PQR file with spaces between the fields and no chain letter, atoms N, CA, C, O and H, PARSE charges and radii, in Angstrom:
ATOM       1  N    MET     1       0.818   -1.187    0.000 -0.4000 1.5000
ATOM       2  CA   MET     1       0.000    0.000    0.000 -0.0000 2.0000
ATOM       3  C    MET     1       0.867    1.258    0.000  0.5500 1.7000
ATOM       4  O    MET     1       0.537    2.252   -0.647 -0.5500 1.4000
ATOM       5  N    LEU     2       1.964    1.201    0.724 -0.4000 1.5000
ATOM       6  CA   LEU     2       2.850    2.361    0.773 -0.0000 2.0000
ATOM       7  C    LEU     2       3.429    2.661   -0.609  0.5500 1.7000
ATOM       8  O    LEU     2       3.520    3.822   -1.008 -0.5500 1.4000
ATOM       9  H    LEU     2       2.232    0.394    1.249  0.4000 1.0000
ATOM      10  N    PHE     3       3.822    1.612   -1.340 -0.4000 1.5000
ATOM      11  CA   PHE     3       4.376    1.810   -2.676 -0.0000 2.0000
ATOM      12  C    PHE     3       3.366    2.501   -3.584  0.5500 1.7000
ATOM      13  O    PHE     3       3.703    3.485   -4.242 -0.5500 1.4000
ATOM      14  H    PHE     3       3.749    0.669   -1.017  0.4000 1.0000
ATOM      15  N    PHE     4       2.142    2.004   -3.628 -0.4000 1.5000
ATOM      16  CA   PHE     4       1.152    2.576   -4.530 -0.0000 2.0000
ATOM      17  C    PHE     4       0.773    3.996   -4.133  0.5500 1.7000
ATOM      18  O    PHE     4       0.502    4.831   -4.996 -0.5500 1.4000
ATOM      19  H    PHE     4       1.869    1.205   -3.093  0.4000 1.0000
ATOM      20  N    GLY     5       0.753    4.277   -2.833 -0.4000 1.5000
ATOM      21  CA   GLY     5       0.469    5.639   -2.391 -0.0000 2.0000
ATOM      22  C    GLY     5       1.534    6.619   -2.831  0.5500 1.7000
ATOM      23  O    GLY     5       1.217    7.690   -3.348 -0.5500 1.4000
ATOM      24  H    GLY     5       0.973    3.599   -2.132  0.4000 1.0000
ATOM      25  N    THR     6       2.806    6.262   -2.630 -0.4000 1.5000
ATOM      26  CA   THR     6       3.875    7.170   -3.041 -0.0000 2.0000
ATOM      27  C    THR     6       4.007    7.217   -4.563  0.5500 1.7000
ATOM      28  O    THR     6       4.336    8.261   -5.126 -0.5500 1.4000
ATOM      29  H    THR     6       3.063    5.392   -2.210  0.4000 1.0000
ATOM      30  N    PHE     7       3.754    6.098   -5.226 -0.4000 1.5000
ATOM      31  CA   PHE     7       3.794    6.077   -6.688 -0.0000 2.0000
ATOM      32  C    PHE     7       2.753    7.042   -7.260  0.5500 1.7000
ATOM      33  O    PHE     7       3.023    7.744   -8.234 -0.5500 1.4000
ATOM      34  H    PHE     7       3.486    5.249   -4.769  0.4000 1.0000
ATOM      35  N    PHE     8       1.579    7.073   -6.658 -0.4000 1.5000
ATOM      36  CA   PHE     8       0.528    7.987   -7.104 -0.0000 2.0000
ATOM      37  C    PHE     8       0.941    9.439   -6.863  0.5500 1.7000
ATOM      38  O    PHE     8       0.713   10.295   -7.717 -0.5500 1.4000
ATOM      39  H    PHE     8       1.360    6.503   -5.867  0.4000 1.0000
ATOM      40  N    LEU     9       1.540    9.719   -5.721 -0.4000 1.5000
ATOM      41  CA   LEU     9       1.912   11.092   -5.378 -0.0000 2.0000
ATOM      42  C    LEU     9       3.002   11.656   -6.264  0.5500 1.7000
ATOM      43  O    LEU     9       2.994   12.852   -6.556 -0.5500 1.4000
ATOM      44  H    LEU     9       1.725    9.023   -5.027  0.4000 1.0000
ATOM      45  N    VAL    10       3.951   10.821   -6.705 -0.4000 1.5000
ATOM      46  CA   VAL    10       5.098   11.349   -7.444 -0.0000 2.0000
ATOM      47  C    VAL    10       4.941   11.266   -8.957  0.5500 1.7000
ATOM      48  O    VAL    10       5.911   11.486   -9.682 -0.5500 1.4000
ATOM      49  H    VAL    10       3.957    9.850   -6.468  0.4000 1.0000
ATOM      50  N    GLY    11       3.777   10.962   -9.440 -0.4000 1.5000
ATOM      51  CA   GLY    11       3.571   11.032  -10.883 -0.0000 2.0000
ATOM      52  C    GLY    11       3.032    9.782  -11.520  0.5500 1.7000
ATOM      53  O    GLY    11       2.872    9.758  -12.740 -0.5500 1.4000
ATOM      54  H    GLY    11       2.989   10.784   -8.851  0.4000 1.0000
ATOM      55  N    GLY    12       2.741    8.743  -10.772 -0.4000 1.5000
ATOM      56  CA   GLY    12       2.164    7.534  -11.346 -0.0000 2.0000
ATOM      57  C    GLY    12       0.691    7.710  -11.657  0.5500 1.7000
ATOM      58  O    GLY    12       0.115    6.935  -12.421 -0.5500 1.4000
ATOM      59  H    GLY    12       2.871    8.763   -9.780  0.4000 1.0000
ATOM      60  N    GLY    13       0.095    8.705  -11.082 -0.4000 1.5000
ATOM      61  CA   GLY    13      -1.305    9.031  -11.340 -0.0000 2.0000
ATOM      62  C    GLY    13      -1.356   10.281  -12.198  0.5500 1.7000
ATOM      63  O    GLY    13      -0.743   10.334  -13.264 -0.5500 1.4000
ATOM      64  H    GLY    13       0.563    9.334  -10.462  0.4000 1.0000
ATOM      65  N    PRO    14      -2.084   11.283  -11.737 -0.5600 1.5000
ATOM      66  CA   PRO    14      -2.104   12.536  -12.498  0.2800 2.0000
ATOM      67  C    PRO    14      -0.745   13.227  -12.443  0.5500 1.7000
ATOM      68  O    PRO    14       0.013   13.017  -11.496 -0.5500 1.4000
ATOM      69  N    PRO    15      -0.429   14.041  -13.436 -0.5600 1.5000
ATOM      70  CA   PRO    15       0.857   14.758  -13.404  0.2800 2.0000
ATOM      71  C    PRO    15       0.945   15.628  -12.151  0.5500 1.7000
ATOM      72  O    PRO    15      -0.062   16.194  -11.723 -0.5500 1.4000
ATOM      73  N    PRO    16       2.131   15.742  -11.561 -0.5600 1.5000
ATOM      74  CA   PRO    16       2.268   16.538  -10.334  0.2800 2.0000
ATOM      75  C    PRO    16       1.791   17.979  -10.484  0.5500 1.7000
ATOM      76  O    PRO    16       1.342   18.578   -9.507 -0.5500 1.4000
ATOM      77  N    GLY    17       1.876   18.535  -11.658 -0.4000 1.5000
ATOM      78  CA   GLY    17       1.403   19.902  -11.871 -0.0000 2.0000
ATOM      79  C    GLY    17      -0.100   20.053  -11.725  0.5500 1.7000
ATOM      80  O    GLY    17      -0.591   21.164  -11.527 -0.5500 1.4000
ATOM      81  H    GLY    17       2.241   18.048  -12.451  0.4000 1.0000
ATOM      82  N    ARG    18      -0.830   18.967  -11.819 -0.4000 1.5000
ATOM      83  CA   ARG    18      -2.291   18.990  -11.687 -0.0000 2.0000
ATOM      84  C    ARG    18      -2.746   18.758  -10.250  0.5500 1.7000
ATOM      85  O    ARG    18      -3.917   18.964   -9.932 -0.5500 1.4000
ATOM      86  H    ARG    18      -0.430   18.064  -11.980  0.4000 1.0000
ATOM      87  N    LEU    19      -1.833   18.330   -9.380 -0.4000 1.5000
ATOM      88  CA   LEU    19      -2.171   18.079   -7.985 -0.0000 2.0000
ATOM      89  C    LEU    19      -2.065   19.371   -7.180  0.5500 1.7000
ATOM      90  O    LEU    19      -1.350   20.289   -7.583 -0.5500 1.4000
ATOM      91  H    LEU    19      -0.881   18.163   -9.638  0.4000 1.0000
ATOM      92  N    PRO    20      -2.766   19.457   -6.048 -0.5600 1.5000
ATOM      93  CA   PRO    20      -2.643   20.650   -5.197  0.2800 2.0000
ATOM      94  C    PRO    20      -1.217   20.834   -4.689  0.5500 1.7000
ATOM      95  O    PRO    20      -0.458   19.870   -4.590 -0.5500 1.4000
ATOM      96  N    THR    21      -0.859   22.060   -4.373 -0.4000 1.5000
ATOM      97  CA   THR    21       0.493   22.386   -3.938 -0.0000 2.0000
ATOM      98  C    THR    21       0.889   21.610   -2.684  0.5500 1.7000
ATOM      99  O    THR    21       2.024   21.145   -2.584 -0.5500 1.4000
ATOM     100  H    THR    21      -1.475   22.843   -4.453  0.4000 1.0000
ATOM     101  N    ALA    22      -0.016   21.463   -1.739 -0.4000 1.5000
ATOM     102  CA   ALA    22       0.295   20.731   -0.506 -0.0000 2.0000
ATOM     103  C    ALA    22       0.647   19.277   -0.807  0.5500 1.7000
ATOM     104  O    ALA    22       1.544   18.715   -0.179 -0.5500 1.4000
ATOM     105  H    ALA    22      -0.938   21.840   -1.820  0.4000 1.0000
ATOM     106  N    VAL    23      -0.044   18.671   -1.753 -0.4000 1.5000
ATOM     107  CA   VAL    23       0.217   17.270   -2.101 -0.0000 2.0000
ATOM     108  C    VAL    23       1.578   17.138   -2.766  0.5500 1.7000
ATOM     109  O    VAL    23       2.312   16.197   -2.464 -0.5500 1.4000
ATOM     110  H    VAL    23      -0.773   19.127   -2.264  0.4000 1.0000
ATOM     111  N    THR    24       1.934   18.044   -3.656 -0.4000 1.5000
ATOM     112  CA   THR    24       3.241   17.959   -4.317 -0.0000 2.0000
ATOM     113  C    THR    24       4.377   18.236   -3.331  0.5500 1.7000
ATOM     114  O    THR    24       5.465   17.680   -3.477 -0.5500 1.4000
ATOM     115  H    THR    24       1.337   18.808   -3.902  0.4000 1.0000
ATOM     116  N    THR    25       4.138   19.089   -2.328 -0.4000 1.5000
ATOM     117  CA   THR    25       5.149   19.326   -1.297 -0.0000 2.0000
ATOM     118  C    THR    25       5.382   18.058   -0.483  0.5500 1.7000
ATOM     119  O    THR    25       6.526   17.698   -0.209 -0.5500 1.4000
ATOM     120  H    THR    25       3.253   19.541   -2.210  0.4000 1.0000
ATOM     121  N    ILE    26       4.316   17.390   -0.099 -0.4000 1.5000
ATOM     122  CA   ILE    26       4.434   16.127    0.647 -0.0000 2.0000
ATOM     123  C    ILE    26       5.122   15.072   -0.206  0.5500 1.7000
ATOM     124  O    ILE    26       5.934   14.300    0.302 -0.5500 1.4000
ATOM     125  H    ILE    26       3.387   17.682   -0.321  0.4000 1.0000
ATOM     126  N    ALA    27       4.811   15.031   -1.488 -0.4000 1.5000
ATOM     127  CA   ALA    27       5.406   14.039   -2.391 -0.0000 2.0000
ATOM     128  C    ALA    27       6.917   14.204   -2.482  0.5500 1.7000
ATOM     129  O    ALA    27       7.629   13.222   -2.696 -0.5500 1.4000
ATOM     130  H    ALA    27       4.151   15.659   -1.901  0.4000 1.0000
ATOM     131  N    GLY    28       7.417   15.414   -2.324 -0.4000 1.5000
ATOM     132  CA   GLY    28       8.857   15.645   -2.368 -0.0000 2.0000
ATOM     133  C    GLY    28       9.609   15.002   -1.223  0.5500 1.7000
ATOM     134  O    GLY    28      10.814   14.770   -1.320 -0.5500 1.4000
ATOM     135  H    GLY    28       6.839   16.212   -2.150  0.4000 1.0000
ATOM     136  N    TYR    29       8.907   14.713   -0.137 -0.4000 1.5000
ATOM     137  CA   TYR    29       9.538   14.104    1.037 -0.0000 2.0000
ATOM     138  C    TYR    29       9.363   12.593    1.107  0.5500 1.7000
ATOM     139  O    TYR    29       9.810   11.967    2.068 -0.5500 1.4000
ATOM     140  H    TYR    29       7.928   14.902   -0.058  0.4000 1.0000
ATOM     141  N    THR    30       8.730   12.004    0.123 -0.4000 1.5000
ATOM     142  CA   THR    30       8.561   10.553    0.112 -0.0000 2.0000
ATOM     143  C    THR    30       9.837    9.893   -0.392  0.5500 1.7000
ATOM     144  O    THR    30      10.650   10.553   -1.039 -0.5500 1.4000
ATOM     145  H    THR    30       8.367   12.512   -0.658  0.4000 1.0000
ATOM     146  N    PRO    31      10.032    8.606   -0.112 -0.5600 1.5000
ATOM     147  CA   PRO    31      11.254    7.934   -0.571  0.2800 2.0000
ATOM     148  C    PRO    31      11.407    7.901   -2.085  0.5500 1.7000
ATOM     149  O    PRO    31      12.526    7.785   -2.584 -0.5500 1.4000
ATOM     150  N    THR    32      10.323    8.000   -2.814 -0.4000 1.5000
ATOM     151  CA   THR    32      10.418    7.967   -4.269 -0.0000 2.0000
ATOM     152  C    THR    32      10.417    9.355   -4.903  0.5500 1.7000
ATOM     153  O    THR    32      10.548    9.475   -6.121 -0.5500 1.4000
ATOM     154  H    THR    32       9.414    8.095   -2.408  0.4000 1.0000
ATOM     155  N    GLY    33      10.273   10.391   -4.104 -0.4000 1.5000
ATOM     156  CA   GLY    33      10.204   11.750   -4.647 -0.0000 2.0000
ATOM     157  C    GLY    33      11.474   12.199   -5.332  0.5500 1.7000
ATOM     158  O    GLY    33      11.426   12.660   -6.473 -0.5500 1.4000
ATOM     159  H    GLY    33      10.166   10.294   -3.114  0.4000 1.0000
ATOM     160  N    LEU    34      12.623   12.076   -4.659 -0.4000 1.5000
ATOM     161  CA   LEU    34      13.898   12.510   -5.255 -0.0000 2.0000
ATOM     162  C    LEU    34      14.294   11.684   -6.474  0.5500 1.7000
ATOM     163  O    LEU    34      14.705   12.265   -7.479 -0.5500 1.4000
ATOM     164  H    LEU    34      12.662   11.702   -3.733  0.4000 1.0000
ATOM     165  N    PRO    35      14.190   10.356   -6.433 -0.5600 1.5000
ATOM     166  CA   PRO    35      14.553    9.612   -7.641  0.2800 2.0000
ATOM     167  C    PRO    35      13.686    9.968   -8.852  0.5500 1.7000
ATOM     168  O    PRO    35      14.187   10.060   -9.972 -0.5500 1.4000
ATOM     169  N    VAL    36      12.407   10.164   -8.625 -0.4000 1.5000
ATOM     170  CA   VAL    36      11.530   10.523   -9.745 -0.0000 2.0000
ATOM     171  C    VAL    36      11.896   11.902  -10.276  0.5500 1.7000
ATOM     172  O    VAL    36      11.915   12.106  -11.490 -0.5500 1.4000
ATOM     173  H    VAL    36      12.000   10.090   -7.715  0.4000 1.0000
ATOM     174  N    ASP    37      12.187   12.853   -9.391 -0.4000 1.5000
ATOM     175  CA   ASP    37      12.625   14.178   -9.842 -0.0000 2.0000
ATOM     176  C    ASP    37      13.947   14.089  -10.603  0.5500 1.7000
ATOM     177  O    ASP    37      14.157   14.812  -11.577 -0.5500 1.4000
ATOM     178  H    ASP    37      12.172   12.688   -8.405  0.4000 1.0000
ATOM     179  N    GLY    38      14.826   13.212  -10.164 -0.4000 1.5000
ATOM     180  CA   GLY    38      16.108   13.032  -10.844 -0.0000 2.0000
ATOM     181  C    GLY    38      15.962   12.482  -12.246  0.5500 1.7000
ATOM     182  O    GLY    38      16.788   12.760  -13.116 -0.5500 1.4000
ATOM     183  H    GLY    38      14.656   12.624   -9.373  0.4000 1.0000
ATOM     184  N    ILE    39      14.935   11.714  -12.467 -0.4000 1.5000
ATOM     185  CA   ILE    39      14.678   11.186  -13.811 -0.0000 2.0000
ATOM     186  C    ILE    39      13.911   12.198  -14.651  0.5500 1.7000
ATOM     187  O    ILE    39      14.182   12.355  -15.841 -0.5500 1.4000
ATOM     188  H    ILE    39      14.264   11.488  -11.761  0.4000 1.0000
ATOM     189  N    ARG    40      12.952   12.885  -14.032 -0.4000 1.5000
ATOM     190  CA   ARG    40      12.082   13.812  -14.761 -0.0000 2.0000
ATOM     191  C    ARG    40      12.805   15.086  -15.193  0.5500 1.7000
ATOM     192  O    ARG    40      12.581   15.572  -16.302 -0.5500 1.4000
ATOM     193  H    ARG    40      12.731   12.757  -13.065  0.4000 1.0000
ATOM     194  N    SER    41      13.672   15.637  -14.333 -0.4000 1.5000
ATOM     195  CA   SER    41      14.310   16.931  -14.620 -0.0000 2.0000
ATOM     196  C    SER    41      15.094   16.941  -15.928  0.5500 1.7000
ATOM     197  O    SER    41      14.863   17.832  -16.745 -0.5500 1.4000
ATOM     198  H    SER    41      13.855   15.243  -13.433  0.4000 1.0000
ATOM     199  N    PRO    42      16.014   15.999  -16.176 -0.5600 1.5000
ATOM     200  CA   PRO    42      16.719   16.039  -17.462  0.2800 2.0000
ATOM     201  C    PRO    42      15.787   15.765  -18.641  0.5500 1.7000
ATOM     202  O    PRO    42      16.004   16.271  -19.742 -0.5500 1.4000
ATOM     203  N    TRP    43      14.770   14.977  -18.407 -0.4000 1.5000
ATOM     204  CA   TRP    43      13.849   14.622  -19.481 -0.0000 2.0000
ATOM     205  C    TRP    43      13.107   15.857  -20.009  0.5500 1.7000
ATOM     206  O    TRP    43      12.893   15.991  -21.214 -0.5500 1.4000
ATOM     207  H    TRP    43      14.595   14.566  -17.513  0.4000 1.0000
ATOM     208  N    ILE    44      12.718   16.753  -19.099 -0.4000 1.5000
ATOM     209  CA   ILE    44      11.967   17.935  -19.525 -0.0000 2.0000
ATOM     210  C    ILE    44      12.865   19.141  -19.762  0.5500 1.7000
ATOM     211  O    ILE    44      12.374   20.246  -19.992 -0.5500 1.4000
ATOM     212  H    ILE    44      12.892   16.644  -18.120  0.4000 1.0000
ATOM     213  N    GLY    45      14.194   18.932  -19.708 -0.4000 1.5000
ATOM     214  CA   GLY    45      15.127   19.986  -20.077 -0.0000 2.0000
ATOM     215  C    GLY    45      15.577   20.882  -18.945  0.5500 1.7000
ATOM     216  O    GLY    45      16.110   21.960  -19.208 -0.5500 1.4000
ATOM     217  H    GLY    45      14.593   18.034  -19.522  0.4000 1.0000
ATOM     218  N    GLU    46      15.388   20.487  -17.689 -0.4000 1.5000
ATOM     219  CA   GLU    46      15.808   21.308  -16.559 -0.0000 2.0000
ATOM     220  C    GLU    46      17.236   21.015  -16.107  0.5500 1.7000
ATOM     221  O    GLU    46      17.739   21.669  -15.193 -0.5500 1.4000
ATOM     222  H    GLU    46      14.955   19.612  -17.475  0.4000 1.0000
ATOM     223  N    GLY    47      17.890   20.049  -16.728 -0.4000 1.5000
ATOM     224  CA   GLY    47      19.247   19.695  -16.336 -0.0000 2.0000
ATOM     225  C    GLY    47      19.250   18.626  -15.259  0.5500 1.7000
ATOM     226  O    GLY    47      18.202   18.203  -14.772 -0.5500 1.4000
ATOM     227  H    GLY    47      17.481   19.517  -17.470  0.4000 1.0000
ATOM     228  N    THR    48      20.452   18.200  -14.899 -0.4000 1.5000
ATOM     229  CA   THR    48      20.607   17.138  -13.908 -0.0000 2.0000
ATOM     230  C    THR    48      20.645   17.727  -12.508  0.5500 1.7000
ATOM     231  O    THR    48      21.336   18.714  -12.256 -0.5500 1.4000
ATOM     232  H    THR    48      21.304   18.543  -15.294  0.4000 1.0000
ATOM     233  N    ASP    49      19.894   17.110  -11.599 -0.4000 1.5000
ATOM     234  CA   ASP    49      19.861   17.531  -10.201 -0.0000 2.0000
ATOM     235  C    ASP    49      20.831   16.662   -9.404  0.5500 1.7000
ATOM     236  O    ASP    49      20.563   15.476   -9.210 -0.5500 1.4000
ATOM     237  H    ASP    49      19.333   16.309  -11.804  0.4000 1.0000
ATOM     238  N    PRO    50      21.961   17.222   -8.933 -0.5600 1.5000
ATOM     239  CA   PRO    50      22.965   16.411   -8.241  0.2800 2.0000
ATOM     240  C    PRO    50      22.430   15.726   -6.981  0.5500 1.7000
ATOM     241  O    PRO    50      22.835   14.606   -6.673 -0.5500 1.4000
ATOM     242  N    VAL    51      21.529   16.381   -6.251 -0.4000 1.5000
ATOM     243  CA   VAL    51      20.969   15.778   -5.038 -0.0000 2.0000
ATOM     244  C    VAL    51      20.161   14.540   -5.396  0.5500 1.7000
ATOM     245  O    VAL    51      20.252   13.521   -4.712 -0.5500 1.4000
ATOM     246  H    VAL    51      21.200   17.292   -6.501  0.4000 1.0000
ATOM     247  N    ALA    52      19.380   14.619   -6.454 -0.4000 1.5000
ATOM     248  CA   ALA    52      18.574   13.481   -6.868 -0.0000 2.0000
ATOM     249  C    ALA    52      19.453   12.333   -7.366  0.5500 1.7000
ATOM     250  O    ALA    52      19.143   11.167   -7.123 -0.5500 1.4000
ATOM     251  H    ALA    52      19.306   15.447   -7.010  0.4000 1.0000
ATOM     252  N    VAL    53      20.532   12.652   -8.054 -0.4000 1.5000
ATOM     253  CA   VAL    53      21.454   11.614   -8.526 -0.0000 2.0000
ATOM     254  C    VAL    53      22.105   10.923   -7.326  0.5500 1.7000
ATOM     255  O    VAL    53      22.235    9.699   -7.312 -0.5500 1.4000
ATOM     256  H    VAL    53      20.784   13.599   -8.252  0.4000 1.0000
ATOM     257  N    MET    54      22.509   11.692   -6.335 -0.4000 1.5000
ATOM     258  CA   MET    54      23.108   11.105   -5.133 -0.0000 2.0000
ATOM     259  C    MET    54      22.089   10.257   -4.372  0.5500 1.7000
ATOM     260  O    MET    54      22.444    9.221   -3.810 -0.5500 1.4000
ATOM     261  H    MET    54      22.403   12.686   -6.347  0.4000 1.0000
ATOM     262  N    ALA    55      20.839   10.682   -4.350 -0.4000 1.5000
ATOM     263  CA   ALA    55      19.797    9.898   -3.679 -0.0000 2.0000
ATOM     264  C    ALA    55      19.607    8.558   -4.383  0.5500 1.7000
ATOM     265  O    ALA    55      19.476    7.523   -3.729 -0.5500 1.4000
ATOM     266  H    ALA    55      20.551   11.524   -4.807  0.4000 1.0000
ATOM     267  N    ARG    56      19.591    8.575   -5.709 -0.4000 1.5000
ATOM     268  CA   ARG    56      19.463    7.310   -6.457 -0.0000 2.0000
ATOM     269  C    ARG    56      20.660    6.406   -6.195  0.5500 1.7000
ATOM     270  O    ARG    56      20.502    5.196   -6.035 -0.5500 1.4000
ATOM     271  H    ARG    56      19.697    9.416   -6.240  0.4000 1.0000
ATOM     272  N    ALA    57      21.860    6.990   -6.150 -0.4000 1.5000
ATOM     273  CA   ALA    57      23.070    6.199   -5.887 -0.0000 2.0000
ATOM     274  C    ALA    57      23.024    5.606   -4.477  0.5500 1.7000
ATOM     275  O    ALA    57      23.391    4.448   -4.279 -0.5500 1.4000
ATOM     276  H    ALA    57      21.987    7.974   -6.279  0.4000 1.0000
ATOM     277  N    ALA    58      22.578    6.392   -3.508 -0.4000 1.5000
ATOM     278  CA   ALA    58      22.491    5.897   -2.135 -0.0000 2.0000
ATOM     279  C    ALA    58      21.479    4.765   -2.019  0.5500 1.7000
ATOM     280  O    ALA    58      21.733    3.773   -1.336 -0.5500 1.4000
ATOM     281  H    ALA    58      22.280    7.332   -3.669  0.4000 1.0000
ATOM     282  N    ILE    59      20.346    4.904   -2.674 -0.4000 1.5000
ATOM     283  CA   ILE    59      19.335    3.842   -2.667 -0.0000 2.0000
ATOM     284  C    ILE    59      19.904    2.572   -3.290  0.5500 1.7000
ATOM     285  O    ILE    59      19.662    1.475   -2.786 -0.5500 1.4000
ATOM     286  H    ILE    59      20.139    5.710   -3.229  0.4000 1.0000
ATOM     287  N    ALA    60      20.651    2.706   -4.370 -0.4000 1.5000
ATOM     288  CA   ALA    60      21.247    1.538   -5.033 -0.0000 2.0000
ATOM     289  C    ALA    60      22.279    0.864   -4.139  0.5500 1.7000
ATOM     290  O    ALA    60      22.304   -0.363   -4.042 -0.5500 1.4000
ATOM     291  H    ALA    60      20.847    3.597   -4.779  0.4000 1.0000
ATOM     292  N    VAL    61      23.128    1.648   -3.487 -0.4000 1.5000
ATOM     293  CA   VAL    61      24.171    1.082   -2.623 -0.0000 2.0000
ATOM     294  C    VAL    61      23.549    0.406   -1.400  0.5500 1.7000
ATOM     295  O    VAL    61      23.918   -0.718   -1.058 -0.5500 1.4000
ATOM     296  H    VAL    61      23.108    2.645   -3.566  0.4000 1.0000
ATOM     297  N    ILE    62      22.622    1.076   -0.750 -0.4000 1.5000
ATOM     298  CA   ILE    62      21.980    0.508    0.439 -0.0000 2.0000
ATOM     299  C    ILE    62      21.187   -0.742    0.080  0.5500 1.7000
ATOM     300  O    ILE    62      21.249   -1.748    0.788 -0.5500 1.4000
ATOM     301  H    ILE    62      22.322    1.989   -1.028  0.4000 1.0000
ATOM     302  N    GLY    63      20.446   -0.677   -1.017 -0.4000 1.5000
ATOM     303  CA   GLY    63      19.684   -1.848   -1.455 -0.0000 2.0000
ATOM     304  C    GLY    63      20.581   -3.022   -1.798  0.5500 1.7000
ATOM     305  O    GLY    63      20.269   -4.165   -1.464 -0.5500 1.4000
ATOM     306  H    GLY    63      20.396    0.140   -1.591  0.4000 1.0000
ATOM     307  N    SER    64      21.678   -2.750   -2.455 -0.4000 1.5000
ATOM     308  CA   SER    64      22.624   -3.820   -2.792 -0.0000 2.0000
ATOM     309  C    SER    64      23.253   -4.423   -1.546  0.5500 1.7000
ATOM     310  O    SER    64      23.389   -5.642   -1.446 -0.5500 1.4000
ATOM     311  H    SER    64      21.931   -1.821   -2.726  0.4000 1.0000
ATOM     312  N    ALA    65      23.637   -3.577   -0.597 -0.4000 1.5000
ATOM     313  CA   ALA    65      24.232   -4.070    0.644 -0.0000 2.0000
ATOM     314  C    ALA    65      23.240   -4.931    1.423  0.5500 1.7000
ATOM     315  O    ALA    65      23.610   -5.971    1.966 -0.5500 1.4000
ATOM     316  H    ALA    65      23.527   -2.586   -0.679  0.4000 1.0000
ATOM     317  N    LEU    66      21.987   -4.499    1.476 -0.4000 1.5000
ATOM     318  CA   LEU    66      20.974   -5.291    2.173 -0.0000 2.0000
ATOM     319  C    LEU    66      20.723   -6.619    1.466  0.5500 1.7000
ATOM     320  O    LEU    66      20.529   -7.645    2.118 -0.5500 1.4000
ATOM     321  H    LEU    66      21.686   -3.654    1.035  0.4000 1.0000
ATOM     322  N    ALA    67      20.725   -6.603    0.142 -0.4000 1.5000
ATOM     323  CA   ALA    67      20.510   -7.838   -0.611 -0.0000 2.0000
ATOM     324  C    ALA    67      21.659   -8.819   -0.397  0.5500 1.7000
ATOM     325  O    ALA    67      21.428  -10.013   -0.208 -0.5500 1.4000
ATOM     326  H    ALA    67      20.882   -5.769   -0.388  0.4000 1.0000
ATOM     327  N    VAL    68      22.901   -8.318   -0.425 -0.4000 1.5000
ATOM     328  CA   VAL    68      24.056   -9.189   -0.206 -0.0000 2.0000
ATOM     329  C    VAL    68      24.017   -9.760    1.205  0.5500 1.7000
ATOM     330  O    VAL    68      24.291  -10.942    1.411 -0.5500 1.4000
ATOM     331  H    VAL    68      23.089   -7.348   -0.578  0.4000 1.0000
ATOM     332  N    ARG    69      23.682   -8.931    2.161 -0.4000 1.5000
ATOM     333  CA   ARG    69      23.614   -9.395    3.545 -0.0000 2.0000
ATOM     334  C    ARG    69      22.530  -10.455    3.710  0.5500 1.7000
ATOM     335  O    ARG    69      22.747  -11.476    4.361 -0.5500 1.4000
ATOM     336  H    ARG    69      23.459   -7.971    1.994  0.4000 1.0000
ATOM     337  N    ARG    70      21.391  -10.214    3.133 -0.4000 1.5000
ATOM     338  CA   ARG    70      20.261  -11.146    3.263 -0.0000 2.0000
ATOM     339  C    ARG    70      20.513  -12.441    2.486  0.5500 1.7000
ATOM     340  O    ARG    70      20.275  -13.529    3.011 -0.5500 1.4000
ATOM     341  H    ARG    70      21.215   -9.384    2.604  0.4000 1.0000
ATOM     342  N    LEU    71      20.984  -12.338    1.262 -0.4000 1.5000
ATOM     343  CA   LEU    71      21.177  -13.516    0.438 -0.0000 2.0000
ATOM     344  C    LEU    71      22.461  -14.262    0.776  0.5500 1.7000
ATOM     345  O    LEU    71      22.603  -15.437    0.437 -0.5500 1.4000
ATOM     346  H    LEU    71      21.178  -11.455    0.836  0.4000 1.0000
ATOM     347  N    GLY    72      23.378  -13.604    1.428 -0.4000 1.5000
ATOM     348  CA   GLY    72      24.618  -14.246    1.814 -0.0000 2.0000
ATOM     349  C    GLY    72      24.437  -15.282    2.919  0.5500 1.7000
ATOM     350  O    GLY    72      25.304  -16.133    3.124 -0.5500 1.4000
ATOM     351  H    GLY    72      23.263  -12.650    1.703  0.4000 1.0000
ATOM     352  N    ARG    73      23.334  -15.214    3.618 -0.4000 1.5000
ATOM     353  CA   ARG    73      23.074  -16.145    4.720 -0.0000 2.0000
ATOM     354  C    ARG    73      22.398  -17.426    4.238  0.5500 1.7000
ATOM     355  O    ARG    73      22.203  -18.342    5.036 -0.5500 1.4000
ATOM     356  H    ARG    73      22.631  -14.524    3.452  0.4000 1.0000
ATOM     357  N    ALA    74      22.046  -17.516    2.995 -0.4000 1.5000
ATOM     358  CA   ALA    74      21.293  -18.677    2.496 -0.0000 2.0000
ATOM     359  C    ALA    74      22.034  -19.947    2.469  0.5500 1.7000
ATOM     360  O    ALA    74      21.487  -20.973    2.066 -0.5500 1.4000
ATOM     361  H    ALA    74      22.205  -16.771    2.347  0.4000 1.0000
């Protein structure tokens, strides 16, 4: 349920520009907000957002470390 809720807030549903300002502000603080902004910004010509790129890299590193730790015990 958490995935679908955040997916809807960050652009999986209506475009963020069509949502109320309070909803888009909250969406920026969700775990998927920065990665989606990092993908969307260069696509629409706003350039690369270094914070969003670092957030995606951190998610990849943490996820990989957790996967190795979990699967290494098998």
